[in-house]
C-alpha positions in Angstrom: -34.9 -17.8 30.4 -31.8 -18.2 31.7 -29.0 -17.4 29.7 -27.8 -20.2 29.1 -30.1 -21.2 26.0 -28.4 -22.0 22.6 -30.1 -22.0 19.7 -28.7 -24.8 17.1 -28.8 -24.8 13.3 -27.5 -28.0 11.6 -27.1 -27.3 8.0 -25.4 -29.9 5.7 -22.5 -27.7 4.8 -22.1 -25.6 8.0 -23.2 -26.0 11.6 -24.4 -22.6 13.7 -24.8 -21.9 16.6 -26.6 -18.8 18.4 -25.4 -18.7 22.2 -27.0 -16.8 24.9 -24.8 -16.8 27.2 -22.5 -14.3 24.9 -24.6 -13.2 22.0 -22.8 -14.8 19.4 -23.1 -16.8 16.5 -20.7 -19.3 15.7 -20.4 -21.0 12.3 -18.1 -23.8 11.0 -17.9 -26.6 8.6 -20.3 -29.4 9.5 -17.4 -32.0 8.7 -15.8 -34.5 10.7 -12.6 -36.5 10.2 -13.1 -40.1 11.4 -9.8 -42.2 12.0 -10.2 -46.4 13.0 -13.7 -46.5 11.7 -15.2 -45.0 14.7 -12.7 -42.3 16.2 -13.3 -38.6 15.7 -9.5 -37.1 14.7 -10.8 -33.8 13.5 -14.0 -31.7 13.1 -15.3 -28.3 11.2 -13.2 -26.1 9.5 -9.9 -28.3 9.8 -11.6 -31.6 9.3 -13.1 -29.9 5.8 -9.5 -28.4 4.8 -8.7 -32.2 4.5 -11.4 -32.9 2.2 -10.7 -34.5 -0.8 -7.1 -34.0 0.3 -6.4 -36.8 3.1 -4.9 -40.2 3.2 -7.0 -43.9 3.1 -6.3 -43.8 6.4 -8.9 -40.7 7.3 -12.0 -40.5 6.0 -13.9 -36.9 5.8 -17.2 -37.4 5.8 -20.8 -35.0 6.1 -22.8 -36.2 9.1 -25.8 -34.5 7.4 -27.3 -35.2 4.0 -30.0 -33.9 1.8 -31.1 -31.7 5.6 -31.2 -34.5 7.6 -28.8 -36.5 9.8 -26.8 -38.8 7.7 -24.0 -40.0 10.8 -26.1 -40.0 14.1 -23.1 -40.6 16.5 -20.7 -38.8 14.5 -22.4 -35.5 14.3 -23.5 -35.9 18.0 -20.0 -35.9 19.1 -18.9 -33.2 16.7 -22.0 -30.5 18.1 -21.0 -31.2 21.8 -17.2 -31.1 21.4 -18.2 -27.6 19.3 -20.3 -26.1 22.1 -17.6 -26.9 25.2 -15.0 -25.4 22.9 -17.0 -21.9 21.5 -19.4 -21.3 24.2 -19.1 -19.4 27.6 -21.8 -20.7 29.0 -22.5 -24.5 30.8 -23.5 -26.6 28.7 -24.5 -29.3 30.5 -28.2 -28.7 31.5 -28.6 -26.1 29.0 -31.3 -25.4 27.0 -31.2 -26.3 23.2 -33.9 -25.1 20.1 -33.2 -26.6 17.2 -34.1 -25.4 13.6 -35.5 -28.7 12.0 -36.8 -28.9 8.2 -40.0 -29.2 7.4 -40.9 -32.1 4.5 -39.2 -35.1 6.4 -40.8 -37.7 8.4 -41.4 -37.6 11.9 -38.8 -39.9 12.4 -36.0 -38.3 11.2 -37.6 -34.9 12.7 -37.0 -36.6 16.2 -33.7 -37.8 15.4 -32.7 -34.2 15.6 -34.7 -33.6 19.1 -33.0 -36.7 20.4 -29.6 -35.5 19.9 -30.1 -33.0 22.4 -33.0 -34.8 24.5 -30.9 -37.9 24.6 -27.2 -36.8 25.4 -24.6 -37.2 28.1 -25.1 -33.0 28.6 -28.6 -34.1 30.5 -30.4 -30.9 29.0 -32.7 -28.7 31.1 -35.0 -28.4 27.6 -35.0 -29.5 24.3 -37.2 -27.7 21.7 -37.2 -27.5 17.7 -38.7 -24.7 15.6 -39.2 -25.6 11.7 -36.4 -24.2 10.0 -38.3 -22.1 7.4 -40.0 -20.3 10.7 -36.9 -19.5 12.1 -35.5 -18.2 8.8 -38.2 -15.4 7.7 -37.9 -14.3 12.0 -34.1 -14.0 11.0 -35.2 -12.2 8.2 -37.1 -9.6 10.2 -40.2 -10.1 9.3 -43.2 -10.5 11.9 -44.5 -14.2 11.2 -47.1 -14.3 13.8 -49.5 -11.7 11.6 -51.5 -12.4 8.7 -49.9 -12.1 5.7 -48.2 -14.6 3.4 -44.5 -14.8 2.7 -42.5 -16.7 0.7 -39.1 -17.8 1.7 -36.6 -19.5 -0.8 -33.6 -21.4 1.3 -31.2 -22.5 -0.7 -28.6 -24.7 1.1 -26.1 -27.0 0.2 -28.1 -30.2 -0.4 -31.7 -28.8 -0.3 -34.0 -25.9 -1.5 -36.8 -25.5 0.9 -39.7 -23.1 -0.5 -42.0 -22.4 1.8 -45.3 -19.9 2.0 -45.9 -18.7 5.8 -48.4 -17.2 7.4 -50.0 -16.6 11.1 -46.8 -18.7 12.2 -47.3 -21.7 10.5 -46.7 -22.9 7.0 -49.1 -23.1 4.5 -47.0 -24.5 1.8 -43.5 -26.1 1.8 -42.1 -27.8 -0.5 -38.2 -29.3 -0.2 -36.0 -30.4 -3.1 -33.1 -32.5 -2.7 -30.6 -30.6 -4.7 -28.7 -26.9 -3.8 -25.1 -26.0 -3.8 -24.2 -29.3 -3.9 -25.3 -29.8 -6.9 -24.2 -27.1 -8.7 -21.0 -27.9 -7.7 -21.5 -31.2 -9.5 -22.9 -29.9 -12.6 -20.0 -27.5 -12.9 -17.4 -30.6 -12.7 -19.2 -33.0 -14.7 -19.3 -29.7 -17.3 -15.6 -29.7 -17.6 -15.0 -33.6 -18.1 -17.5 -33.8 -20.7 -16.2 -30.8 -22.4 -12.7 -30.1 -21.4 -11.8 -33.6 -20.4 -11.1 -32.3 -17.4 -11.1 -33.7 -13.9 -11.8 -31.2 -11.1 -12.9 -31.7 -7.6 -15.7 -30.1 -5.9 -13.8 -27.5 -4.1 -12.3 -26.1 -7.6 -15.9 -26.5 -8.6 -17.1 -24.5 -5.8 -14.4 -22.0 -5.5 -15.5 -21.3 -9.6 -19.0 -20.8 -8.8 -18.8 -18.1 -6.1 -15.5 -16.1 -7.7 -17.4 -15.7 -11.3 -20.2 -18.2 -11.2 -23.6 -15.6 -12.4 -27.3 -16.4 -13.1 -28.0 -15.1 -15.9 -25.6 -14.4 -19.3 -23.9 -11.0 -19.8 -20.7 -11.2 -16.9 -17.7 -12.1 -18.6 -14.9 -12.9 -16.0 -12.4 -15.6 -16.2 -10.5 -17.8 -13.4 -7.6 -20.1 -14.0 -8.2 -23.9 -12.7 -6.2 -26.4 -11.7 -7.9 -30.2 -13.0 -6.2 -34.0 -14.5 -5.9 -34.4 -18.1 -8.9 -37.3 -19.0 -6.3 -38.1 -21.6 -2.8 -37.6 -20.4 -3.6 -38.1 -16.9 -1.2 -35.3 -15.9 -2.0 -31.8 -13.7 -3.1 -28.7 -16.0 -4.1 -25.6 -16.2 -7.3 -23.9 -17.2 -9.2 -21.2 -17.8 -12.5 -21.0 -16.9 -14.8 -18.2 -17.7 -18.4 -17.0 -15.8 -20.3 -18.2 -19.3 -19.1 -21.9 -19.0 -20.0 -22.1 -15.2 -23.6 -20.4 -16.4 -23.8 -23.3 -18.6 -23.1 -26.2 -16.2 -25.5 -24.5 -13.7 -28.5 -23.3 -16.1 -30.4 -26.8 -15.6 -30.0 -27.0 -11.8 -31.5 -22.9 -11.6 -34.4 -24.0 -14.0 -35.5 -26.7 -11.8 -35.4 -24.3 -8.9 -37.3 -21.5 -10.6 -40.1 -24.4 -12.3 -40.1 -25.2 -8.3 -41.1 -21.6 -7.1 -43.6 -21.5 -10.0 -45.2 -24.6 -8.8 -45.6 -23.2 -5.2 -47.3 -19.7 -6.3 -49.6 -21.6 -8.6 -50.5 -23.3 -5.7 -50.3 -20.5 -3.1 -54.5 -19.1 -2.1 -55.1 -15.8 -4.1 -55.0 -14.0 -0.9 -51.7 -15.5 0.5 -50.2 -14.4 -3.4 -51.0 -10.7 -3.4 -49.3 -10.2 -0.3 -46.4 -11.8 -1.8 -46.1 -9.6 -4.7 -46.6 -6.9 -2.8 -43.8 -8.2 -0.4 -41.7 -10.0 -2.7 -39.9 -13.4 -2.7 -37.6 -13.9 0.0 -34.4 -15.9 -0.8 -31.9 -17.1 1.8 -29.3 -19.7 2.3 -25.7 -20.0 1.1 -26.5 -20.3 -2.4 -28.2 -17.9 -2.8 -25.4 -15.3 -3.2 -25.0 -16.6 -6.5 -24.6 -13.3 -8.5 -27.7 -12.9 -10.4 -30.1 -15.1 -8.9 -32.5 -12.4 -7.5 -32.4 -10.9 -10.9 -33.2 -14.5 -12.8 -36.2 -15.1 -10.2 -37.5 -11.9 -10.9 -37.5 -12.7 -14.4 -39.1 -15.8 -14.2 -41.7 -15.0 -11.9 -42.2 -11.0 -12.6 -42.0 -10.6 -8.5 -39.1 -8.8 -6.9 -36.9 -10.5 -5.3 -35.4 -9.6 -1.5 -31.8 -10.9 -0.5 -30.3 -10.5 3.0 -26.9 -9.9 4.5 -25.5 -13.4 5.7 -27.9 -15.4 4.5 -26.6 -18.8 5.5 -27.1 -17.3 9.3 -30.8 -16.2 8.7 -31.7 -19.4 10.5 -29.9 -19.1 13.0 -31.0 -15.0 13.1 -33.8 -16.2 13.8 -33.5 -18.4 16.8 -31.9 -15.4 18.8 -34.5 -13.5 17.9 -37.0 -16.7 19.1 -35.1 -16.8 22.4 -35.0 -13.6 23.3 -38.4 -12.3 22.1 -41.1 -13.6 24.2 -43.5 -12.9 21.0 -42.3 -15.6 19.3 -41.6 -17.8 21.8 -44.7 -20.2 21.2 -43.8 -21.1 17.8 -40.6 -23.7 19.2 -42.3 -27.2 20.5 -40.6 -30.1 22.6 -41.1 -33.1 20.1 -42.0 -35.9 22.9 -45.2 -33.6 23.5 -46.2 -32.9 20.1 -46.0 -36.6 19.2 -46.4 -38.4 22.5 -49.4 -36.4 23.8 
């Protein structure tokens, strides 16, 4: 395979791209700023900086929703602008391997494929790989072995719970909530209990700074919002206990889904999972104490990793570089129309 190859993970919150030409992973916010209804004004981190701050003339939006493509044209424009800015290799005529969610329709899945296959860049080859498979490879797991592996990917808008063996998915469950839902729950908590309106960025900052999945830690930070009664901006104290109480229901829903998946896992694979543990990835898996919570609920050891939001992209990197995993990527055209 040539060096002109790219691995693409189109996440709801972040766009991650691996370029074989320089062996690097590029990571930016998956956000676009639009003016005049259809003109791309900014994208990536610079567009995200405008979120919740832009005037009415600039529409800041996320082209991915719940793990699937919501704004096809804007996302395609952003991706190729991003590639031309960062990629050292040639984008035109390149090979692309795209990570796709599992529990979505074939039409939604094929939209990922068509974004590159039908683009002006005239790609030489476009393939897709199931996201949980790439995730497990990125964790350093040999997914081709007859061993059961459970991966829980907690992203921005989705949580994907998968059991993998022999390079395929035995069980998979896609929940349509993730880190963004946690942010909304935190904002709703302060609106209900403190008469304070805060933005999603502030809620996310509180979650990342002092949020914990278990009671016990007591940290605090100052947040700024708008008082519902007076309508004026005020400062307030946010504690770890407040954030925990806000997130508790959503985290319990994830725990119940993990338990349900384990209940449907074949006994021999369940034995493997008990031996190797559950792997958690995705940006929202960095919430403190989340691994301890899952262990408490399931009785199974939970494994974490560094930079969990890039584990899928690292898996695509290994898939591109190691012929052992190449057969796990396929072309949608061949799969659907053969």
